[in-house]
VEXLOFI-252278 format. One record per residue (C-alpha): x, y, z; residue number from 1. Coordinates in steps of 0.25 Angstrom, whole numbers. Layout:
BEGIN
+-------+-------+-------+-----+
!    px !    py !    pz !  nr !
+-------+-------+-------+-----+
!     X !     Y !     Z ! NUM !
...
+-------+-------+-------+-----+
//
This chain:
BEGIN
+-------+-------+-------+-----+
!    px !    py !    pz !  nr !
+-------+-------+-------+-----+
!    36 !  -148 !    94 !   1 !
!    49 !  -140 !    94 !   2 !
!    55 !  -135 !    81 !   3 !
!    67 !  -127 !    77 !   4 !
!    69 !  -119 !    64 !   5 !
!    82 !  -112 !    64 !   6 !
!    86 !  -114 !    50 !   7 !
!    84 !  -106 !    38 !   8 !
!    82 !  -117 !    29 !   9 !
!    69 !  -122 !    34 !  10 !
!    74 !  -134 !    42 !  11 !
!    67 !  -136 !    55 !  12 !
!    69 !  -145 !    67 !  13 !
!    58 !  -151 !    75 !  14 !
!    57 !  -158 !    89 !  15 !
!    47 !  -168 !    92 !  16 !
!    48 !  -172 !   107 !  17 !
!    41 !  -179 !   119 !  18 !
!    45 !  -184 !   132 !  19 !
!    53 !  -196 !   125 !  20 !
!    57 !  -191 !   112 !  21 !
!    64 !  -179 !   105 !  22 !
!    63 !  -180 !    89 !  23 !
!    69 !  -170 !    80 !  24 !
!    65 !  -168 !    66 !  25 !
!    67 !  -158 !    55 !  26 !
!    60 !  -154 !    42 !  27 !
!    73 !  -157 !    34 !  28 !
!    70 !  -170 !    28 !  29 !
!    59 !  -172 !    39 !  30 !
!    71 !  -178 !    47 !  31 !
!    71 !  -185 !    60 !  32 !
!    83 !  -179 !    67 !  33 !
!    83 !  -185 !    81 !  34 !
!    75 !  -193 !    90 !  35 !
!    79 !  -192 !   105 !  36 !
!    74 !  -202 !   115 !  37 !
!    79 !  -207 !   129 !  38 !
!    83 !  -221 !   129 !  39 !
!    82 !  -232 !   139 !  40 !
!    94 !  -227 !   147 !  41 !
!    90 !  -213 !   147 !  42 !
!    99 !  -209 !   136 !  43 !
!    95 !  -199 !   125 !  44 !
!    95 !  -206 !   111 !  45 !
!    93 !  -200 !    97 !  46 !
!    87 !  -211 !    89 !  47 !
!    91 !  -206 !    75 !  48 !
!   104 !  -202 !    68 !  49 !
!   106 !  -189 !    62 !  50 !
!   115 !  -177 !    58 !  51 !
!   120 !  -166 !    68 !  52 !
!   116 !  -155 !    58 !  53 !
!   105 !  -152 !    49 !  54 !
!   115 !  -149 !    38 !  55 !
!   120 !  -163 !    39 !  56 !
!   105 !  -168 !    36 !  57 !
!   105 !  -159 !    24 !  58 !
!   118 !  -164 !    18 !  59 !
!   121 !  -178 !    23 !  60 !
!   114 !  -190 !    18 !  61 !
!   108 !  -202 !    26 !  62 !
!    94 !  -196 !    27 !  63 !
!    96 !  -196 !    43 !  64 !
!    82 !  -195 !    49 !  65 !
!    76 !  -189 !    36 !  66 !
!    62 !  -193 !    29 !  67 !
!    64 !  -199 !    15 !  68 !
!    57 !  -195 !     2 !  69 !
!    51 !  -195 !    -7 !  70 !
!    55 !  -210 !    -7 !  71 !
!    64 !  -216 !     3 !  72 !
!    74 !  -227 !     0 !  73 !
!    79 !  -230 !   -14 !  74 !
!    73 !  -229 !   -28 !  75 !
!    80 !  -237 !   -38 !  76 !
!    89 !  -229 !   -48 !  77 !
!    81 !  -217 !   -44 !  78 !
!    70 !  -221 !   -53 !  79 !
!    55 !  -225 !   -52 !  80 !
!    43 !  -226 !   -61 !  81 !
!    29 !  -221 !   -57 !  82 !
!    17 !  -220 !   -66 !  83 !
!    26 !  -223 !   -78 !  84 !
!    35 !  -212 !   -76 !  85 !
!    50 !  -214 !   -71 !  86 !
!    56 !  -205 !   -61 !  87 !
!    70 !  -202 !   -58 !  88 !
!    75 !  -199 !   -44 !  89 !
!    89 !  -195 !   -39 !  90 !
!    99 !  -206 !   -37 !  91 !
!   105 !  -204 !   -23 !  92 !
!   109 !  -218 !   -18 !  93 !
!   117 !  -226 !   -27 !  94 !
!   108 !  -229 !   -39 !  95 !
!    95 !  -226 !   -32 !  96 !
!    87 !  -214 !   -27 !  97 !
!    87 !  -214 !   -11 !  98 !
!    77 !  -207 !    -1 !  99 !
!    71 !  -198 !   -11 ! 100 !
!    83 !  -193 !   -19 ! 101 !
!    94 !  -183 !   -17 ! 102 !
!    85 !  -173 !   -11 ! 103 !
!    74 !  -181 !    -4 ! 104 !
!    65 !  -177 !     7 ! 105 !
!    76 !  -180 !    17 ! 106 !
!    82 !  -167 !    12 ! 107 !
!    70 !  -158 !    11 ! 108 !
!    65 !  -147 !    21 ! 109 !
!    51 !  -151 !    24 ! 110 !
!    40 !  -141 !    28 ! 111 !
!    35 !  -144 !    42 ! 112 !
!    23 !  -143 !    52 ! 113 !
!    23 !  -145 !    67 ! 114 !
!    10 !  -154 !    69 ! 115 !
!    11 !  -154 !    84 ! 116 !
!    22 !  -156 !    95 ! 117 !
!    25 !  -170 !    91 ! 118 !
!    23 !  -169 !    75 ! 119 !
!    30 !  -162 !    64 ! 120 !
!    26 !  -163 !    49 ! 121 !
!    35 !  -161 !    38 ! 122 !
!    30 !  -158 !    23 ! 123 !
!    37 !  -157 !    10 ! 124 !
!    32 !  -156 !    -5 ! 125 !
!    41 !  -164 !   -14 ! 126 !
!    38 !  -158 !   -28 ! 127 !
!    36 !  -166 !   -41 ! 128 !
!    50 !  -171 !   -46 ! 129 !
!    57 !  -170 !   -33 ! 130 !
!    69 !  -179 !   -33 ! 131 !
!    62 !  -185 !   -46 ! 132 !
!    49 !  -190 !   -39 ! 133 !
!    36 !  -186 !   -46 ! 134 !
!    24 !  -178 !   -40 ! 135 !
!    24 !  -167 !   -29 ! 136 !
!    24 !  -174 !   -15 ! 137 !
!    19 !  -168 !    -2 ! 138 !
!    26 !  -175 !    10 ! 139 !
!    23 !  -174 !    25 ! 140 !
!    32 !  -181 !    35 ! 141 !
!    27 !  -180 !    50 ! 142 !
!    35 !  -183 !    62 ! 143 !
!    26 !  -186 !    75 ! 144 !
!    31 !  -190 !    89 ! 145 !
!    22 !  -197 !    97 ! 146 !
!    27 !  -203 !   110 ! 147 !
!    39 !  -211 !   106 ! 148 !
!    35 !  -213 !    92 ! 149 !
!    40 !  -204 !    80 ! 150 !
!    31 !  -205 !    68 ! 151 !
!    34 !  -201 !    54 ! 152 !
!    22 !  -199 !    44 ! 153 !
!    25 !  -198 !    29 ! 154 !
!    14 !  -192 !    20 ! 155 !
!    14 !  -188 !     6 ! 156 !
!     5 !  -184 !    -6 ! 157 !
!     8 !  -182 !   -20 ! 158 !
!     2 !  -174 !   -32 ! 159 !
!     6 !  -186 !   -41 ! 160 !
!    11 !  -200 !   -40 ! 161 !
!    24 !  -202 !   -34 ! 162 !
!    32 !  -211 !   -25 ! 163 !
!    35 !  -209 !   -10 ! 164 !
!    42 !  -217 !     1 ! 165 !
!    44 !  -208 !    14 ! 166 !
!    53 !  -213 !    25 ! 167 !
!    62 !  -208 !    36 ! 168 !
!    77 !  -211 !    37 ! 169 !
!    80 !  -210 !    52 ! 170 !
!    92 !  -217 !    57 ! 171 !
!    89 !  -224 !    71 ! 172 !
!    99 !  -227 !    82 ! 173 !
!    93 !  -230 !    95 ! 174 !
!   105 !  -229 !   104 ! 175 !
!   115 !  -220 !    98 ! 176 !
!   125 !  -232 !    95 ! 177 !
!   134 !  -231 !    83 ! 178 !
!   128 !  -243 !    77 ! 179 !
!   113 !  -248 !    75 ! 180 !
!   118 !  -263 !    76 ! 181 !
!   114 !  -265 !    90 ! 182 !
!   100 !  -260 !    88 ! 183 !
!    90 !  -271 !    86 ! 184 !
!    79 !  -270 !    75 ! 185 !
!    66 !  -277 !    72 ! 186 !
!    59 !  -276 !    59 ! 187 !
!    46 !  -283 !    56 ! 188 !
!    49 !  -287 !    42 ! 189 !
!    50 !  -300 !    36 ! 190 !
!    56 !  -295 !    23 ! 191 !
!    66 !  -284 !    19 ! 192 !
!    70 !  -279 !     5 ! 193 !
!    84 !  -281 !     0 ! 194 !
!    92 !  -270 !    -6 ! 195 !
!   104 !  -269 !   -16 ! 196 !
!   117 !  -263 !   -14 ! 197 !
!   111 !  -249 !   -16 ! 198 !
!   101 !  -251 !    -6 ! 199 !
!    89 !  -252 !   -16 ! 200 !
!    79 !  -263 !   -13 ! 201 !
!    79 !  -275 !   -22 ! 202 !
!    69 !  -286 !   -25 ! 203 !
!    58 !  -290 !   -15 ! 204 !
!    58 !  -291 !     0 ! 205 !
!    67 !  -302 !     6 ! 206 !
!    65 !  -311 !    18 ! 207 !
!    74 !  -308 !    29 ! 208 !
!    88 !  -313 !    31 ! 209 !
!    92 !  -315 !    45 ! 210 !
!   100 !  -302 !    45 ! 211 !
!    89 !  -294 !    39 ! 212 !
!    78 !  -300 !    48 ! 213 !
!    74 !  -291 !    60 ! 214 !
!    60 !  -297 !    63 ! 215 !
!    66 !  -300 !    76 ! 216 !
!    73 !  -289 !    83 ! 217 !
!    88 !  -290 !    82 ! 218 !
!   101 !  -282 !    82 ! 219 !
!   103 !  -274 !    69 ! 220 !
!   118 !  -279 !    69 ! 221 !
!   113 !  -293 !    66 ! 222 !
!   109 !  -288 !    52 ! 223 !
!   120 !  -278 !    50 ! 224 !
!   132 !  -287 !    54 ! 225 !
!   126 !  -299 !    45 ! 226 !
!   131 !  -303 !    31 ! 227 !
!   117 !  -302 !    26 ! 228 !
!   117 !  -299 !    11 ! 229 !
!   106 !  -288 !    13 ! 230 !
!   115 !  -282 !    24 ! 231 !
!   127 !  -282 !    15 ! 232 !
!   120 !  -275 !     3 ! 233 !
!   113 !  -265 !    12 ! 234 !
!   126 !  -262 !    21 ! 235 !
!   116 !  -265 !    32 ! 236 !
!   101 !  -265 !    33 ! 237 !
!    95 !  -255 !    23 ! 238 !
!    83 !  -263 !    19 ! 239 !
!    68 !  -262 !    18 ! 240 !
!    60 !  -271 !    28 ! 241 !
!    46 !  -274 !    25 ! 242 !
!    37 !  -274 !    37 ! 243 !
!    29 !  -286 !    41 ! 244 !
!    21 !  -278 !    52 ! 245 !
!    16 !  -264 !    54 ! 246 !
!    19 !  -264 !    69 ! 247 !
!    33 !  -260 !    74 ! 248 !
!    40 !  -265 !    61 ! 249 !
!    54 !  -260 !    65 ! 250 !
!    60 !  -259 !    79 ! 251 !
!    74 !  -254 !    82 ! 252 !
!    80 !  -255 !    96 ! 253 !
!    92 !  -252 !   104 ! 254 !
!    96 !  -260 !   117 ! 255 !
!   106 !  -249 !   120 ! 256 !
!    96 !  -238 !   121 ! 257 !
!    84 !  -246 !   124 ! 258 !
!    76 !  -240 !   113 ! 259 !
!    68 !  -245 !   101 ! 260 !
!    62 !  -239 !    89 ! 261 !
!    49 !  -245 !    84 ! 262 !
!    45 !  -241 !    69 ! 263 !
!    31 !  -242 !    64 ! 264 !
!    27 !  -237 !    50 ! 265 !
!    16 !  -237 !    39 ! 266 !
!    27 !  -241 !    29 ! 267 !
!    29 !  -256 !    25 ! 268 !
!    44 !  -256 !    27 ! 269 !
!    56 !  -249 !    31 ! 270 !
!    70 !  -248 !    26 ! 271 !
!    79 !  -252 !    38 ! 272 !
!    93 !  -245 !    36 ! 273 !
!   105 !  -247 !    46 ! 274 !
!   112 !  -234 !    41 ! 275 !
!   122 !  -241 !    33 ! 276 !
!   126 !  -229 !    26 ! 277 !
!   129 !  -220 !    37 ! 278 !
!   144 !  -216 !    36 ! 279 !
!   148 !  -211 !    49 ! 280 !
!   144 !  -196 !    46 ! 281 !
!   142 !  -188 !    59 ! 282 !
!   128 !  -188 !    65 ! 283 !
!   122 !  -181 !    77 ! 284 !
!   133 !  -176 !    87 ! 285 !
!   143 !  -180 !    77 ! 286 !
!   141 !  -195 !    79 ! 287 !
!   145 !  -203 !    67 ! 288 !
!   133 !  -210 !    60 ! 289 !
!   139 !  -223 !    55 ! 290 !
!   133 !  -234 !    47 ! 291 !
!   123 !  -243 !    54 ! 292 !
!   122 !  -233 !    66 ! 293 !
!   107 !  -232 !    64 ! 294 !
!    95 !  -238 !    57 ! 295 !
!    84 !  -232 !    48 ! 296 !
!    70 !  -237 !    48 ! 297 !
!    65 !  -231 !    35 ! 298 !
!    50 !  -235 !    34 ! 299 !
!    45 !  -234 !    19 ! 300 !
!    39 !  -241 !     7 ! 301 !
!    48 !  -251 !    -1 ! 302 !
!    60 !  -244 !    -7 ! 303 !
!    61 !  -242 !   -22 ! 304 !
!    46 !  -248 !   -22 ! 305 !
!    42 !  -239 !   -34 ! 306 !
!    52 !  -247 !   -43 ! 307 !
!    47 !  -260 !   -38 ! 308 !
!    32 !  -259 !   -36 ! 309 !
!    22 !  -252 !   -46 ! 310 !
!    12 !  -250 !   -34 ! 311 !
!    23 !  -245 !   -24 ! 312 !
!    19 !  -239 !   -11 ! 313 !
!    28 !  -228 !   -14 ! 314 !
!    19 !  -223 !   -25 ! 315 !
!    11 !  -211 !   -20 ! 316 !
!    -1 !  -208 !   -29 ! 317 !
!    -6 !  -194 !   -31 ! 318 !
!   -17 !  -191 !   -21 ! 319 !
!   -12 !  -202 !   -11 ! 320 !
!    -6 !  -200 !     2 ! 321 !
!     7 !  -206 !     7 ! 322 !
!     6 !  -208 !    22 ! 323 !
!    16 !  -217 !    30 ! 324 !
!    22 !  -216 !    44 ! 325 !
!    33 !  -222 !    52 ! 326 !
!    34 !  -221 !    67 ! 327 !
!    46 !  -223 !    76 ! 328 !
!    44 !  -227 !    91 ! 329 !
!    55 !  -227 !   101 ! 330 !
!    54 !  -235 !   113 ! 331 !
!    62 !  -240 !   125 ! 332 !
!    65 !  -255 !   127 ! 333 !
+-------+-------+-------+-----+
//
């Protein structure tokens, strides 16, 4: 394990590497900064978008590569009720609260521990009332590189009942092209959850329309270039997909680089987001990051579930342990 601590503000950078992968992470937001691999043609590819400087991670939005908490995705009107008490959260995305609020885990400096040469563990204590959430929450986020697989493990415990839904917001592009449209995508899901114009999930799951159906691998452009109502409302794909299988539920691939990314997870679903709100801001090496230039595969529980299900999986009871994981495996085709 290589790490670099050259800053006075406690931000540290780590390199997990082996013969085929170089992965850079930081304790700021438990963020995945870069994932470098050699593609089918012998070219070096960075699989994730990111900013050029740490100052940009601290001041810009977009959550590039960051871990999200306490609760990923949107909570309606920034309000929820738990055990008969109502809690109010910061509203930072239209009328809703997004990704933990105005100062969620994506903007926190985590403590850290090097577990071994291929594993680093980030920890954080979120106090009672943090961003409006109840209870003191102890969180651990662990990155492990094993072969060509990067795993992220999410653990949490609380001193009282609260809600938790941890995820990662990496923007994947497997060939460095300016658009994700030529990538292909396969999702093992029979149903997705529609969203309103503010991105909040509505109603129940819907059966697939042709545009939203990725049960058979197809180019992403077939969805993005369609006139499907769900695509229009989301300005692209920005929807939860409920998995029908636990094995390889998401596969992203590029014929240009010959790389594919296989996602596995303990979560029941993922928010698939085609970076519809990137606005051309400069990324690594000053290259503009435009809308739909990458795709996020945010594994998680159902968004806003606390306002829809009294037995929501996002409820973490006192004394229980939150323990979920997601793995990303890169392969050559």
